[in-house]
C-alpha positions in Angstrom: 135.0 -7.6 256.5 135.9 -9.7 253.7 135.4 -12.6 255.7 131.6 -11.3 256.1 131.9 -11.2 252.3 132.4 -14.9 251.2 130.8 -16.4 254.0 128.1 -18.8 253.1 124.6 -17.7 254.0 123.7 -18.5 257.4 119.9 -19.4 256.8 119.3 -20.8 253.6 116.0 -20.7 251.7 115.0 -24.0 253.1 115.7 -23.0 256.5 114.0 -19.9 256.4 110.7 -21.7 255.2 111.4 -23.8 257.8 110.9 -21.2 260.4 108.6 -18.7 258.8 106.0 -21.3 257.6 105.0 -22.7 261.0 104.9 -19.1 262.6 102.3 -18.3 259.6 100.4 -21.0 260.3 100.2 -20.3 264.1 99.7 -16.7 263.4 96.9 -17.6 261.3 95.6 -20.0 263.8 95.2 -17.6 266.2 93.7 -14.9 264.7 91.4 -17.2 263.0 90.2 -19.0 266.2 90.4 -15.5 267.9 87.6 -14.2 265.1 85.5 -17.9 266.2 85.9 -16.8 270.1 84.4 -13.3 269.2 81.4 -15.0 267.0 80.5 -17.0 269.7 80.7 -14.9 272.7 78.4 -12.5 270.5 75.9 -15.0 270.5 75.4 -13.4 274.3 75.0 -9.8 272.8 76.8 -7.0 271.4 77.6 -6.4 275.4 79.3 -9.5 275.6 81.6 -8.7 272.4 82.1 -5.1 274.1 83.4 -6.7 277.3 86.0 -9.0 275.7 87.1 -6.4 273.6 87.9 -4.1 276.6 89.5 -6.3 278.6 91.3 -7.9 275.7 93.2 -4.5 275.6 94.3 -5.2 278.8 95.4 -8.7 278.2 97.2 -7.6 275.1 99.1 -5.3 277.1 100.0 -7.8 280.0 101.0 -10.6 277.6 103.2 -8.1 275.3 105.0 -7.5 278.4 105.4 -11.0 279.2 106.4 -11.6 275.5 109.1 -9.2 275.2 111.1 -10.6 278.3 110.6 -14.0 276.3 112.1 -12.4 273.4 114.8 -10.4 275.2 115.7 -14.4 276.5 115.3 -16.0 273.3 117.8 -13.4 271.4 119.9 -13.9 274.1 119.8 -17.6 272.8 120.0 -16.8 269.3 122.8 -14.9 269.8 124.8 -17.4 272.4 124.0 -20.1 269.6 125.1 -18.1 266.8 128.2 -17.9 268.8 128.4 -21.8 268.8 128.0 -21.3 273.1 125.5 -24.0 273.4 125.8 -24.4 277.2 125.1 -20.4 278.2 122.0 -21.0 275.6 121.1 -23.6 277.8 121.7 -21.4 281.2 119.7 -18.5 279.7 116.8 -20.6 279.0 116.5 -21.8 282.6 116.8 -18.1 283.8 114.6 -16.9 281.4 111.8 -19.7 282.5 111.9 -18.5 285.8 112.0 -14.9 285.6 108.8 -14.8 283.3 107.2 -17.0 285.6 107.5 -15.2 289.0 107.0 -11.6 287.3 103.7 -12.8 285.7 102.6 -14.8 288.9 103.2 -11.4 290.3 100.9 -9.2 287.5 98.2 -12.0 287.9 98.0 -11.4 292.0 97.9 -7.7 291.4 95.3 -7.9 288.9 92.9 -10.3 290.9 93.0 -8.0 294.1 92.5 -4.8 291.6 90.1 -6.5 289.5 86.7 -3.9 289.1 89.2 -1.3 290.7 91.1 -1.5 287.7 88.5 -1.7 285.3 86.4 1.6 286.7 90.0 3.6 286.6 90.2 2.8 282.9 86.7 2.2 281.3 84.5 3.9 283.9 82.1 5.5 281.4 80.9 2.1 280.1 77.6 1.0 280.6 77.1 -1.3 283.6 76.1 -4.4 281.5 79.5 -4.6 279.8 81.4 -3.6 283.1 79.9 -6.6 284.6 81.2 -8.7 282.0 84.7 -6.9 282.1 84.7 -8.3 285.9 84.4 -12.1 285.1 86.2 -11.8 281.8 89.5 -10.0 284.0 89.2 -12.7 286.8 89.6 -15.7 284.5 92.2 -13.7 282.5 94.4 -13.0 285.4 94.6 -17.0 286.5 95.8 -17.3 283.1 98.8 -14.8 283.3 101.6 -17.0 284.7 100.5 -20.1 281.9 101.0 -17.9 279.1 104.0 -16.0 280.2 105.6 -19.5 280.7 104.1 -20.7 277.4 105.7 -17.4 275.6 109.4 -17.8 277.2 109.1 -21.8 276.1 107.9 -20.8 272.4 110.5 -18.0 271.8 113.2 -20.3 273.4 112.2 -22.6 270.3 111.9 -20.2 268.0 115.4 -19.6 268.6 116.6 -22.8 267.8 114.9 -22.3 264.4 112.3 -24.8 265.5 109.1 -23.0 265.1 107.1 -26.2 264.7 106.9 -26.8 268.2 104.8 -23.7 268.9 102.5 -24.3 265.8 101.6 -27.4 267.1 101.2 -26.2 270.6 99.1 -23.3 269.2 96.8 -25.4 267.3 96.1 -28.0 270.3 96.0 -24.8 272.6 93.2 -23.0 270.1 91.2 -26.1 269.3 90.9 -26.7 273.2 89.9 -23.3 274.0 87.3 -23.4 270.7 85.9 -27.1 271.9 85.6 -25.6 275.3 84.0 -22.3 274.2 81.7 -24.1 271.9 80.4 -26.4 275.7 80.5 -23.7 277.7 78.8 -20.7 276.0 76.5 -22.8 273.6 75.9 -26.1 275.9 75.9 -24.5 279.5 75.0 -20.8 278.3 77.7 -19.4 280.7 78.3 -16.6 277.9 81.7 -14.1 279.0 82.2 -16.8 281.7 82.3 -19.6 279.2 85.0 -18.0 276.9 87.0 -16.8 279.8 87.7 -20.3 281.7 87.8 -22.2 278.0 90.7 -19.4 277.2 92.2 -20.0 280.8 92.1 -23.6 280.5 93.9 -23.3 276.7 96.3 -21.3 278.2 97.3 -23.8 281.3 97.3 -26.8 278.7 100.1 -24.8 276.3 102.3 -23.8 279.4 102.2 -27.5 280.3 103.1 -28.9 276.7 106.0 -26.4 275.7 107.9 -27.0 278.8 107.2 -30.9 279.0 109.0 -30.5 275.7 111.8 -28.4 276.7 112.7 -31.3 279.2 113.9 -33.5 276.1 117.4 -33.9 275.6 117.6 -34.3 271.7 117.4 -30.2 271.1 120.3 -28.1 271.6 118.3 -25.9 274.3 116.8 -28.2 276.8 116.1 -27.9 280.6 117.7 -31.0 282.1 116.6 -29.9 286.0 115.9 -27.4 288.6 117.3 -28.8 291.1 119.8 -27.0 292.8 119.1 -23.7 290.5 120.4 -20.2 291.2 120.1 -17.5 289.7 122.4 -16.2 287.3 122.2 -12.2 287.5 124.4 -11.8 284.5 122.5 -13.8 282.5 119.3 -12.4 283.9 121.0 -8.6 283.1 121.7 -9.9 279.5 117.7 -11.0 279.2 116.4 -7.7 280.9 118.9 -5.8 279.0 116.5 -6.6 275.6 113.3 -7.5 277.7 112.6 -4.0 279.7 113.0 -1.9 276.9 111.1 -4.1 274.5 108.4 -4.4 277.8 108.3 -0.8 278.3 108.3 -0.1 274.3 105.2 -3.1 274.3 103.9 -1.6 277.5 103.4 2.0 276.7 102.2 1.0 273.4 99.4 -1.0 274.8 98.6 1.3 277.5 98.2 4.1 275.0 95.8 1.5 273.2 93.8 1.1 276.2 93.3 4.9 276.4 92.5 5.3 273.4 90.0 2.1 273.5 88.4 3.8 276.8 88.0 6.9 274.3 86.2 4.4 271.8 84.1 3.5 274.5 83.1 6.8 275.4 81.3 6.6 271.7 78.8 3.8 272.9 78.6 0.5 272.5 78.2 0.9 268.8 81.3 2.0 268.1 83.1 -0.5 270.7 81.4 -3.1 268.8 82.4 -2.0 265.5 86.0 -1.3 266.6 85.8 -4.5 268.1 84.9 -6.9 265.3 86.8 -4.7 262.7 90.3 -5.4 265.0 89.9 -9.0 264.9 89.3 -9.0 261.6 92.0 -6.6 260.6 94.6 -9.3 261.9 94.1 -11.7 259.7 95.8 -9.2 256.8 99.2 -9.2 258.7 99.5 -12.0 260.9 101.6 -13.9 258.1 103.9 -10.4 258.4 103.7 -10.7 261.9 105.1 -14.1 261.5 107.6 -12.9 259.2 108.8 -10.6 261.7 109.2 -13.2 264.6 111.3 -15.3 262.5 113.7 -12.2 261.8 114.6 -12.2 265.6 116.0 -15.3 265.1 117.6 -14.9 262.2 119.4 -11.6 263.0 120.3 -12.8 266.6 122.4 -15.4 265.1 124.1 -13.3 263.0 124.7 -10.8 265.4 126.1 -13.4 267.5 128.4 -14.2 265.0 129.3 -10.6 264.6 127.8 -10.6 260.8 126.2 -7.4 260.4 126.3 -7.8 256.8 124.2 -10.7 256.6 122.1 -9.4 259.6 120.9 -6.2 257.3 120.5 -8.2 254.4 117.8 -10.6 256.0 116.2 -7.8 257.0 115.8 -6.1 253.7 115.0 -9.6 252.7 112.1 -10.5 255.4 110.8 -7.0 255.0 110.3 -7.7 251.5 108.5 -11.1 252.2 106.4 -9.3 254.7 105.2 -6.9 252.1 104.5 -9.9 249.6 102.4 -12.0 252.4 100.3 -8.5 253.2 99.4 -7.5 250.0 97.7 -11.0 249.3 96.3 -11.3 252.6 94.6 -7.5 252.7 93.7 -8.1 249.1 91.9 -11.2 249.5 90.4 -9.5 252.7 89.1 -6.6 251.2 86.9 -8.9 248.5 85.5 -11.1 251.6 84.8 -8.2 253.9 81.2 -8.4 253.5 80.6 -12.1 254.5 82.5 -12.1 257.0 80.9 -9.4 259.0 77.6 -11.2 258.2 79.2 -13.8 260.3 79.1 -11.6 263.4 75.4 -10.8 263.1 75.7 -7.1 264.1 73.2 -4.2 263.4 73.2 -2.3 260.0 75.2 0.5 262.0 77.6 -1.2 263.7 78.8 -3.7 260.6 78.5 0.2 258.3 81.4 1.6 260.6 83.2 -1.8 261.0 83.4 -2.5 257.0 84.6 1.4 256.9 87.3 0.7 259.0 88.4 -2.4 257.5 88.8 -0.9 254.1 90.9 1.8 255.5 93.3 -0.9 257.4 93.6 -3.1 254.3 94.9 -0.2 252.3 96.9 1.7 254.6 98.2 -1.7 255.9 100.2 -2.4 252.3 101.8 0.2 252.2 103.0 0.8 256.0 102.5 -2.0 258.1 105.9 -4.3 257.2 108.4 -1.4 257.6 106.8 -0.1 260.6 106.7 -3.8 262.5 109.2 -6.2 260.7 111.9 -3.3 260.4 112.4 -2.6 264.2 112.2 -6.4 265.0 116.0 -6.6 263.3 117.2 -3.5 265.3 115.8 -5.4 268.4 117.9 -8.6 267.3 120.9 -6.5 267.4 120.4 -5.3 270.8 119.2 -1.7 269.3 116.1 -2.0 272.0 116.6 1.6 273.5 116.3 3.2 270.3 113.2 1.3 269.4 111.8 1.8 272.4 112.3 5.4 272.2 110.6 6.0 268.6 107.6 3.6 269.7 106.9 5.2 272.8 106.9 9.2 271.4 105.3 8.2 268.5 102.4 6.0 270.2 101.8 8.9 272.6 102.3 11.9 270.2 100.9 10.6 267.2 98.4 7.7 267.9 97.1 8.8 271.0 97.2 12.5 270.7 95.9 12.5 267.2 93.1 10.0 268.1 91.8 12.7 271.0 92.1 15.3 268.3 90.3 13.8 265.6 87.6 12.4 267.7 87.0 15.4 270.1 88.3 18.0 268.1 87.2 17.3 264.7 84.0 14.8 265.8 84.8 12.5 263.2 84.1 9.5 265.3 85.9 6.0 265.8 87.7 6.0 262.5 89.8 9.0 263.8 91.4 6.3 266.3 92.8 4.7 262.9 93.6 7.2 260.8 95.6 8.6 264.0 97.1 4.9 263.9 98.3 5.5 260.2 100.4 8.7 260.9 102.0 6.6 263.9 103.1 4.2 261.2 104.4 6.7 258.8 106.7 8.1 261.7 107.9 4.7 262.7 108.9 3.9 259.5 110.6 7.1 259.0 112.6 6.8 262.2 113.7 2.9 261.8 115.1 3.4 258.0 117.0 6.2 259.0 118.6 4.3 261.8 119.3 1.2 260.0 121.2 2.9 256.7 123.2 4.3 259.4 126.3 2.4 261.9 124.7 2.7 265.2 122.8 -0.2 265.5 125.5 -2.2 264.7 127.8 -1.1 268.0 125.4 -2.5 270.9 127.0 -5.6 272.1 125.5 -7.9 274.9 127.4 -11.4 274.9 
């Protein structure tokens, strides 16, 4: 322990800024371009906005699972780098790309085959106009799954090397391509939801090609030299899945719960769906820098744990959580001042805009108090291999409090869509309690991986 106490910080302030700032730009860009996407689609009517919102709840579920597998590989690579074992980090990178690509391809094929059946099961009470648009948007989304999976894996590997600039630049290119594609296909060719879907698919293909191409360069610690003679290494895959499966289950079950809640919102009518959709896309602005801090924390704690330096790992968890609080206070405060001008951009009806405004005000106030502790702290635990605990807490809290209280408040107390958001805040409070109790103990330090 004395050695750890005397050891210099693994990440200087300059290192932290170099890791976090590009991630903040990337997250903010993704949110703002996503908002622009919604505004463009809104020109085709509220049914179009609602359909994109419903299908995106499925997209987020699957992309979160791909990202969880990618995170598993990135954490393994980070820990090898923390141990100065660069060769093993490179081997794990190859295994990660193959595993994620194969898994995402299988999911894409299944979604293509079950398109309307799956949508009917999840959103059966939705109006016909909304459902028809959902089918179109889901078709093109499924085609893009293998490519977004590979992109997530590549971006995660660059972050494990403290190089988040690559994913930022690639994200900029993807999002600008998506924006231009939307403008051409939605406004130029009047393709509506189909135009948005095709543009998104193309941008994901472009992103995957760029990130794989950059990984083939030999001037980074981790690179892909060739897949010639490639063989699966089941020990490396086991290590990746040790992190990836619990994280994937956590994210997957979490998103399934959100989809069920989305189905509950859908039963309240198109006005509620549109208000909920717009509020969700705008609300993401406030926590996007904090999300970036959480992503950076995976790399920082992963390298500390690889070096068996748990003292610094814990210090970085608290330090980055504090940074996340500062960022969300600034962003949420600015959002509160700009809610009305932002909502005017969406050209919503007065009723829809009123509901969206109510949701956003509640989100900003609750987010400034609860969001960073609820979502940044568990990233530190995951990077320390304590994934089963975070999975258990997140799943139980999601289903008992967020899903359970959503149905109770909406159906039992008839409070409308705001009940779904109140249930979400209750879920955050429960998660915070469990994660801080874990962090103040020692069990999270005993989860060896490599």
